[in-house]
C-alpha positions as CSV (number, residue, x, y, z in Angstrom):
1,M,11.7,22.6,11.8
2,V,10.5,20.4,9.0
3,T,12.6,18.6,6.4
4,V,11.1,18.0,3.0
5,L,13.3,16.0,0.6
6,D,11.6,17.1,-2.6
7,R,11.2,20.9,-3.0
8,E,8.3,20.4,-5.4
9,F,5.9,17.5,-6.1
10,F,2.4,16.8,-7.2
11,L,-0.5,16.2,-4.8
12,S,-1.1,12.7,-6.3
13,E,2.5,11.8,-5.4
14,I,2.2,12.5,-1.6
15,V,-1.3,11.2,-1.0
16,G,-1.1,7.7,0.5
17,R,2.3,8.1,2.2
18,R,2.5,6.5,5.6
19,L,2.4,8.6,8.8
20,Y,4.9,7.7,11.5
21,L,5.0,8.8,15.2
22,K,8.7,8.0,16.0
23,S,8.9,4.4,14.6
24,N,5.2,3.6,14.7
25,S,3.1,3.7,11.5
26,I,-0.4,4.9,12.4
27,G,-2.1,5.8,9.1
28,K,-1.8,7.2,5.6
29,L,-2.2,10.7,4.1
30,K,-5.6,11.2,2.7
31,D,-5.7,15.0,1.9
32,L,-4.1,18.4,2.4
33,V,-6.0,21.3,3.9
34,I,-5.2,24.7,2.4
35,Q,-6.0,28.3,3.4
36,E,-6.1,31.1,0.9
37,N,-4.3,34.3,1.6
38,A,-5.3,37.5,-0.1
39,G,-3.1,38.1,-3.2
40,K,-1.0,35.0,-2.5
41,I,-1.0,31.4,-3.4
42,P,-2.7,29.0,-0.8
43,E,-0.8,27.6,2.1
44,V,-1.1,24.1,3.5
45,T,-2.2,24.4,7.1
46,H,-3.1,20.8,8.0
47,L,-2.7,17.2,6.8
48,L,-5.5,14.8,6.9
49,F,-4.7,11.1,7.7
50,H,-6.8,8.0,7.4
51,R,-6.3,5.4,10.1
52,P,-7.0,1.6,9.9
53,Y,-9.5,-0.4,11.8
54,G,-12.1,2.3,11.9
55,D,-10.1,4.6,14.1
56,P,-11.1,8.3,13.6
57,R,-9.2,10.3,11.0
58,L,-6.5,12.7,12.2
59,L,-6.1,16.4,11.2
60,I,-2.5,17.3,12.1
61,P,-1.3,21.0,11.8
62,W,1.6,21.6,9.5
63,E,3.8,22.8,12.4
64,N,3.6,19.3,13.9
65,I,5.2,17.7,10.8
66,T,8.9,17.1,11.1
67,L,9.7,15.1,7.9
68,I,8.3,14.4,4.4
69,S,10.4,11.9,2.6
70,N,9.7,10.1,-0.7
71,T,8.0,7.3,1.2
72,E,6.8,8.6,4.6
73,I,5.7,11.5,6.8
74,V,6.8,11.9,10.4
75,S,5.0,13.9,13.1
76,D,5.9,14.9,16.6
77,I,2.4,14.7,18.1
78,S,2.0,12.6,21.3
79,N,-1.7,12.7,22.2
80,L,-3.7,11.4,19.1
81,E,-7.0,12.3,20.7
82,E,-6.2,16.0,20.4
83,Y,-6.0,15.7,16.6
84,V,-9.1,13.8,15.7
85,L,-10.8,15.3,12.6
86,N,-13.0,18.3,13.5
87,P,-13.1,20.4,10.3
88,V,-14.2,24.0,10.4
89,N,-15.8,26.1,7.8
90,N,-12.5,27.5,6.3
91,H,-10.9,24.1,5.8
92,I,-10.5,23.5,2.1
93,F,-9.6,19.9,1.3
94,L,-7.3,20.1,-1.7
95,K,-7.8,16.6,-3.2
96,D,-11.5,16.3,-2.3
97,Y,-12.6,19.8,-3.4
98,I,-10.3,20.6,-6.3
99,L,-9.3,17.5,-8.2
100,D,-11.5,16.5,-11.2
101,K,-13.2,19.8,-11.4
102,K,-13.8,21.6,-14.7
103,I,-11.7,24.6,-15.4
104,L,-13.9,27.4,-16.9
105,D,-12.8,30.6,-18.4
106,M,-14.1,34.1,-17.4
107,D,-17.2,33.5,-19.6
108,D,-18.0,30.2,-18.0
109,H,-16.9,28.2,-21.0
110,E,-15.3,24.9,-20.1
111,V,-11.6,24.8,-20.8
112,E,-10.0,21.8,-19.1
113,V,-10.2,19.6,-16.0
114,V,-7.9,19.7,-13.0
115,Y,-6.1,16.4,-13.0
116,D,-3.4,17.3,-10.4
117,V,-2.1,20.1,-8.2
118,K,1.6,21.1,-7.9
119,I,3.0,21.7,-4.4
120,V,6.1,23.6,-3.5
121,F,8.2,23.8,-0.3
122,Q,9.6,27.2,0.5
123,N,10.6,29.0,3.7
124,E,9.6,26.0,5.8
125,K,6.0,26.0,4.4
126,L,4.0,24.1,1.7
127,F,2.2,26.1,-0.9
128,V,-0.1,25.3,-3.8
129,S,1.6,26.7,-6.9
130,E,-0.3,25.4,-10.0
131,V,-3.3,23.4,-11.2
132,D,-2.4,20.9,-13.8
133,F,-4.8,20.0,-16.6
134,N,-2.6,17.7,-18.6
135,R,-4.8,14.6,-19.1
136,F,-1.7,12.3,-18.7
137,R,-1.4,13.4,-15.0
138,I,-4.4,11.1,-14.2
139,L,-2.1,8.2,-15.0
140,R,0.0,9.1,-12.0
141,R,-3.1,8.6,-9.8
142,M,-3.5,5.1,-11.2
143,G,0.1,4.2,-10.4
144,F,1.8,5.2,-13.7
145,K,4.0,7.9,-12.1
146,K,6.9,7.8,-14.5
147,L,4.8,7.1,-17.5
148,A,2.6,10.1,-16.6
149,N,5.7,12.3,-16.2
150,Y,7.1,11.1,-19.5
151,L,4.0,11.7,-21.5
152,A,3.2,14.9,-19.8
153,R,6.5,16.4,-20.9
154,Q,5.3,16.0,-24.5
155,K,2.6,18.6,-23.9
156,E,3.8,22.0,-22.9
157,D,1.7,24.8,-21.2
158,S,-0.5,22.3,-19.5
159,S,-0.7,24.0,-16.1
160,I,-2.0,27.3,-14.7
161,S,-0.5,29.2,-11.9
162,W,-2.8,29.5,-8.9
163,M,-2.2,33.3,-9.2
164,Y,-4.7,33.1,-12.0
165,V,-7.3,31.3,-9.9
166,Q,-9.9,33.6,-8.3
167,P,-10.7,33.3,-4.6
168,L,-12.5,30.1,-3.8
169,P,-16.2,30.5,-2.9
170,E,-17.4,29.8,0.6
171,T,-19.8,27.1,-0.8
172,I,-17.1,24.9,-2.4
173,G,-17.1,21.3,-1.3
174,S,-16.8,17.8,-2.7
175,F,-19.7,18.1,-5.2
176,E,-20.5,21.8,-5.5
177,G,-19.0,25.3,-5.9
178,N,-16.7,26.6,-8.6
179,V,-13.4,28.3,-9.0
180,K,-12.6,31.2,-11.4
181,L,-10.9,30.6,-13.8
182,N,-13.9,28.3,-12.6
183,V,-14.3,24.8,-11.6
184,L,-17.2,22.4,-11.3
185,K,-17.2,18.9,-9.9
186,E,-17.0,16.1,-12.5
187,N,-19.3,13.1,-11.9
188,I,-16.6,10.5,-12.0
189,N,-15.6,7.9,-9.5
190,D,-12.6,8.6,-7.3
191,I,-9.6,6.7,-8.7
192,H,-7.5,5.0,-6.0
193,P,-3.8,4.7,-6.5
194,V,-2.8,1.2,-7.8
195,D,0.4,-0.2,-8.9
196,L,1.3,0.0,-12.6
197,A,1.9,-3.7,-12.4
198,D,-1.7,-4.4,-11.4
199,I,-3.0,-2.3,-14.4
200,L,-0.8,-4.1,-16.9
201,E,-2.1,-7.4,-15.6
202,E,-5.6,-6.3,-16.4
203,L,-4.8,-5.2,-20.0
204,E,-5.1,-7.5,-23.0
205,G,-1.8,-8.9,-24.4
206,N,-1.2,-6.4,-27.2
207,Q,-2.3,-3.4,-25.1
208,R,0.0,-4.5,-22.2
209,I,3.0,-4.8,-24.5
210,A,2.3,-1.5,-26.2
211,V,2.1,0.3,-22.8
212,F,5.1,-1.5,-21.4
213,N,7.2,-0.6,-24.5
214,E,6.5,3.1,-23.8
215,L,8.1,3.0,-20.4
216,E,11.5,4.4,-19.6
217,L,14.1,1.9,-18.7
218,E,14.0,2.4,-14.9
219,L,10.2,2.4,-14.7
220,A,10.0,-0.7,-17.0
221,S,12.5,-2.5,-14.8
222,D,10.7,-1.7,-11.6
223,T,7.4,-2.7,-13.2
224,L,8.8,-6.0,-14.4
225,E,9.7,-6.9,-10.8
226,E,6.2,-6.4,-9.7
227,V,4.0,-8.2,-12.3
228,E,3.0,-11.8,-11.8
229,P,5.2,-14.5,-13.4
230,R,2.7,-15.1,-16.3
231,V,3.0,-11.5,-17.3
232,Q,6.7,-11.4,-16.8
233,R,7.1,-14.3,-19.3
234,E,4.9,-12.6,-21.8
235,L,6.7,-9.2,-21.6
236,I,10.2,-10.7,-21.7
237,R,9.3,-12.9,-24.7
238,S,7.9,-9.9,-26.5
239,M,11.2,-8.0,-26.6
240,Q,14.6,-8.6,-28.0
241,K,17.1,-10.3,-25.6
242,E,19.3,-7.3,-25.6
243,K,16.5,-5.1,-24.4
244,A,15.4,-7.6,-21.8
245,A,19.0,-7.7,-20.5
246,G,19.0,-3.9,-20.3
247,L,16.0,-4.0,-18.1
248,I,17.3,-6.7,-15.7
249,N,20.7,-5.0,-15.4
250,E,18.8,-2.2,-13.6
251,M,17.9,-4.8,-10.9
252,S,19.7,-6.3,-8.0
253,P,21.0,-9.9,-8.6
254,A,18.2,-11.3,-6.4
255,Q,15.6,-9.6,-8.4
256,V,17.2,-10.7,-11.7
257,A,17.2,-14.3,-10.5
258,G,13.5,-14.0,-9.6
259,I,12.7,-12.8,-13.1
260,L,14.8,-15.4,-14.9
261,S,13.5,-18.2,-12.8
262,V,10.1,-17.9,-14.4
263,L,11.5,-18.5,-17.9
264,P,12.3,-21.8,-19.5
265,A,16.0,-22.7,-18.9
266,S,17.0,-22.1,-22.6
267,E,15.5,-18.6,-22.6
268,A,17.0,-17.7,-19.2
269,D,20.5,-18.9,-20.4
270,E,20.3,-16.6,-23.4
271,I,19.4,-13.6,-21.4
272,I,21.9,-14.2,-18.6
273,E,24.7,-13.9,-21.1
274,Y,23.9,-10.2,-21.4
275,V,23.9,-9.6,-17.6
276,D,26.8,-7.5,-16.2
277,S,29.8,-9.7,-15.6
278,E,30.1,-8.6,-11.9
279,S,26.5,-9.7,-11.2
280,K,26.4,-12.8,-13.5
281,Q,27.9,-15.3,-11.1
282,R,25.7,-14.1,-8.2
283,V,22.6,-14.4,-10.4
284,Q,23.5,-17.9,-11.5
285,Q,24.1,-19.0,-7.9
286,I,20.8,-17.8,-6.8
287,I,18.9,-19.4,-9.7
288,D,20.6,-22.7,-9.1
289,Q,20.1,-22.3,-5.3
290,N,23.4,-23.9,-4.8
291,D,24.3,-21.0,-2.5
292,E,21.8,-19.0,-0.5
293,N,24.5,-17.0,1.3
294,I,23.1,-13.6,2.3
295,L,26.0,-11.7,0.8
296,L,24.6,-12.6,-2.6
297,Y,21.7,-10.3,-1.9
298,S,23.6,-7.4,-0.3
299,T,24.6,-4.0,-1.6
300,Q,27.5,-1.7,-1.0
301,Q,25.5,1.4,-2.1
302,V,24.7,2.7,1.3
303,I,25.3,6.0,3.2
304,K,28.4,5.7,5.5
305,R,29.8,8.5,7.6
306,P,32.2,8.7,10.6
307,A,30.8,9.2,14.1
308,N,32.0,12.9,14.4
309,T,29.9,14.0,11.3
310,M,27.4,16.6,12.3
311,V,23.7,16.1,11.8
312,K,23.5,19.4,9.8
313,E,26.1,18.2,7.3
314,V,24.3,14.9,6.6
315,I,20.9,16.6,6.1
316,D,22.3,19.4,3.9
317,K,23.9,16.9,1.5
318,F,21.3,14.1,1.8
319,R,19.5,14.7,-1.5
320,E,22.8,14.9,-3.3
321,V,24.2,11.7,-1.7
322,A,21.0,9.6,-1.6
323,G,20.5,9.7,-5.4
324,D,23.2,7.1,-6.0
325,M,22.3,4.8,-3.1
326,D,20.3,1.6,-2.9
327,V,19.5,2.1,0.9
328,I,18.7,5.6,1.9
329,M,16.6,5.4,5.1
330,Y,19.6,4.5,7.3
331,V,23.0,6.2,7.8
332,Y,25.7,3.7,8.8
333,V,28.3,5.0,11.2
334,V,31.8,3.6,10.5
335,D,35.4,4.4,11.3
336,G,38.4,4.6,9.0
337,E,38.7,0.8,9.0
338,N,35.0,0.4,7.9
339,I,34.2,-0.9,11.4
340,L,30.4,-0.5,12.0
341,Q,29.9,1.5,15.1
342,G,26.2,2.4,14.9
343,V,23.1,3.1,12.7
344,V,21.0,6.2,12.5
345,D,17.4,6.0,11.1
346,I,16.6,9.0,8.9
347,R,13.7,9.8,11.2
348,E,16.0,10.1,14.2
349,L,18.4,12.2,12.1
350,I,15.6,14.7,11.3
351,A,14.5,14.9,15.0
352,A,18.1,15.6,16.2
353,E,19.7,19.0,16.8
354,P,21.8,20.3,13.9
355,E,25.0,20.6,16.0
356,Q,24.8,17.0,17.3
357,T,27.0,14.4,15.8
358,L,26.0,11.0,14.4
359,G,27.9,9.5,17.4
360,D,25.5,11.3,19.8
361,I,22.3,9.9,18.3
362,M,23.3,6.6,16.7
363,T,22.0,3.2,17.9
364,D,25.0,1.2,18.9
365,S,23.2,-1.9,20.1
366,L,23.2,-3.4,16.6
367,I,21.2,-6.2,15.0
368,T,23.3,-7.6,12.2
369,L,23.6,-10.5,9.9
370,N,26.7,-12.6,9.7
371,P,28.5,-13.3,6.3
372,D,27.7,-17.0,6.7
373,D,23.9,-16.4,7.3
374,T,21.4,-17.6,4.7
375,L,18.4,-16.1,2.9
376,H,16.3,-17.9,5.4
377,D,18.1,-16.3,8.3
378,A,17.5,-12.8,6.8
379,V,13.8,-13.5,6.1
380,D,13.4,-14.5,9.8
381,M,15.2,-11.4,11.0
382,F,13.1,-9.0,8.8
383,S,10.0,-10.7,10.1
384,R,11.1,-10.4,13.7
385,Y,12.3,-6.8,13.7
386,S,10.5,-5.1,10.8
387,F,13.6,-3.3,9.7
388,R,13.8,-1.9,6.2
389,A,17.4,-3.0,5.8
390,I,19.9,-5.0,7.9
391,P,23.7,-4.6,7.8
392,I,26.0,-7.6,7.4
393,S,29.2,-7.6,9.4
394,D,32.1,-10.0,10.2
395,D,33.6,-11.0,13.5
396,Q,35.7,-7.8,13.5
397,D,32.5,-5.8,13.0
398,R,33.6,-4.7,9.5
399,L,30.6,-3.6,7.4
400,L,30.5,-6.1,4.4
401,G,27.2,-4.9,2.9
402,V,23.5,-4.2,3.6
403,V,20.5,-6.3,2.6
404,S,17.3,-4.5,1.8
405,C,13.9,-5.9,2.6
406,H,12.9,-4.8,-0.9
407,D,15.6,-6.9,-2.5
408,I,14.5,-10.1,-1.0
409,R,10.8,-9.5,-1.1
410,G,9.2,-12.4,-2.9
411,V,12.4,-14.4,-2.9
412,K,11.6,-17.7,-1.2
413,P,14.4,-19.5,0.7
414,R,14.9,-23.2,0.2
415,L,13.1,-25.6,2.5
416,D,15.6,-27.8,4.3
């Protein structure tokens, strides 16, 4: 049984996600293989993964996929050699063969270009539902995911159901063949996904500010975290202090401190007055580096459940619950007194039997931080164990918070 957290998504959103075998990352998704069914929309039969260090690519059947989350893909295969790429004639590589092709009408007149493909998850299978010719979709492939979605909404009727696409010809490939409607390969370079921050850094000042001002609040906040300090200063100085404060209030205190630390003290002091009162003190402490206590960097927004909770219950409600959480790839098992009893990785949750309880599958040999630990201690622990988040507990094992690797990324501890 496979679990897919998003019931529908675009091809460009899933390409590049990491492949895990249990806890080991072994590659990234390069493409999807589809097979056409007479009178029906195509079905995804295999996933193609690129591996580092020159290792051969893997072609893994759909039935060997157990989880597709918003960040990773998990498979249950054991012998990698059995899945080394060996394509056969009926393998159609969706990204390679379909993206950037011209859409032609029945009279072979050019209509549009395929910029993306919509995928749907239904009845335990993945299907190709639409081809999208909205030119803004190409921004998603450049890292502008939320900007692309925002601009694409302004143009309606920009996709075509695959039901209107004629059967693909046997000769279709990377640079030849057509699809009716009809499609012919564009002579353009493949565009590799890059962060929006990298793109902004390459733009000229006025262009950068114009693009940044079009971003929705959440996307703008995420982007501001990623750009280099020189660009952070330019973007913050280009906007009103109230707007800058709105952006940084979307961040954790550690991330806010990282942004404000690149500004002159007078400007940082102006903006910090707009920060939420509950975060203001923590932000100021981090900026001043008078207190590097790890609790300053922690969050309470994590998934907590008692040990007798069944796996099926957690999975069924996961999408609903995870939307409001800062840490979603672990479930923390606690009792009525908030005593931390164990941790369950989402990958282990998916692999478990539905009727098992969290207590049956949890890891109870815990690695935790103490409330007196410092940022330096946390950085060392993340480096040693490669966790995505680490809980903080006191001497009575009460869960006090969780620190995410993302929240301390780029934050440098003091040198003693």
